[in-house]
C-alpha positions in Angstrom: -1.9 -38.1 -2.2 -0.4 -37.4 1.3 1.9 -34.7 -0.2 -1.1 -32.8 -1.5 -2.8 -32.7 2.0 0.4 -31.5 3.6 0.8 -28.7 1.1 -2.8 -27.5 1.7 -2.2 -27.4 5.4 1.0 -25.4 4.9 -0.9 -22.8 2.9 -3.8 -22.7 5.5 -1.9 -20.7 8.0 -1.1 -18.1 5.4 -4.8 -17.6 4.6 -5.6 -17.1 8.3 -2.9 -14.4 8.6 -4.0 -12.6 5.4 -7.7 -13.1 4.9 -7.7 -12.1 1.3 -11.3 -13.1 0.6 -12.9 -11.4 3.6 -13.4 -7.6 4.1 -12.3 -6.0 7.3 -14.2 -6.9 10.5 -17.5 -5.0 10.6 -17.1 -3.3 7.2 -18.5 -4.0 3.8 -16.1 -4.3 0.9 -17.2 -0.9 -0.4 -16.6 0.9 2.9 -13.3 -0.8 3.3 -12.3 0.3 -0.2 -12.9 4.0 0.7 -11.2 3.6 4.1 -8.0 2.2 2.5 -8.3 4.7 -0.3 -8.3 7.6 2.2 -5.3 6.1 4.0 -3.4 5.8 0.7 -4.3 9.4 -0.1 -3.0 10.7 3.3 0.1 8.4 3.0 1.0 10.0 -0.3 0.7 13.7 0.8 4.1 14.0 2.4 5.7 11.9 -0.3 4.2 14.2 -3.0 5.5 17.2 -1.1 9.0 15.6 -1.1 8.7 14.6 -4.8 7.9 18.2 -5.8 11.0 19.5 -3.9 13.6 17.3 -5.6 14.9 17.2 -9.1 12.7 15.3 -11.6 13.8 11.7 -12.4 16.4 11.7 -9.7 16.8 8.8 -7.3 14.9 10.7 -4.6 12.1 11.5 -7.0 11.7 7.9 -8.0 11.9 6.8 -4.3 9.2 9.3 -3.4 6.8 7.8 -5.9 7.6 4.1 -5.3 8.2 4.0 -1.6 4.5 3.7 -0.7 3.9 0.8 -3.2 4.7 -2.0 -0.7 2.5 -0.3 1.9 -0.4 -0.1 -0.6 0.1 -3.8 -1.5 0.1 -4.7 2.2 -3.1 -2.6 2.8 -4.9 -4.4 -0.1 -4.0 -7.8 1.4 -4.6 -7.0 5.0 -7.9 -5.3 4.4 -9.2 -8.1 2.3 -9.7 -6.0 -0.8 -7.8 -8.4 -3.0 -7.1 -7.6 -6.6 -10.6 -7.2 -8.1 -10.5 -4.9 -11.1 -13.2 -2.6 -9.7 -10.9 -1.5 -6.8 -8.2 -0.2 -9.1 -9.7 3.1 -10.0 -10.2 4.2 -6.4 -6.7 2.9 -5.3 -4.8 4.4 -8.2 -6.8 7.6 -8.0 -6.0 7.9 -4.3 -2.3 7.3 -4.9 -1.9 9.9 -7.6 -4.2 12.4 -6.1 -2.2 12.2 -2.9 1.0 12.7 -4.8 -0.5 15.7 -6.7 -2.1 17.4 -3.7 1.1 16.9 -1.7 3.1 18.4 -4.5 0.9 21.5 -4.5 1.9 22.1 -0.9 5.4 22.6 -2.2 5.3 26.4 -1.8 8.1 28.7 -2.8 11.2 27.0 -4.2 
């Protein structure tokens, strides 16, 4: 029984660092979803630009697509959005739209 209490206290500090069940301070969950979505869109613009300028399926191409993934995960955790299924369309849309629009800035090449 004492082991269970110790384990809960060990996890308690993690919940205080990453408040996964609470939206950002002063924002509702819907507003925070669109703020994080906009951030992800802007984050992917230069990476989409880079992706469009390298050979398809090369190491740089794969890196340009997957480099922002840990940042997206950190944003979801830190903002309190969590992993609710209704957040996925906005987040995935922002990710791929940023890649697409960034690729359109590719210009002459």
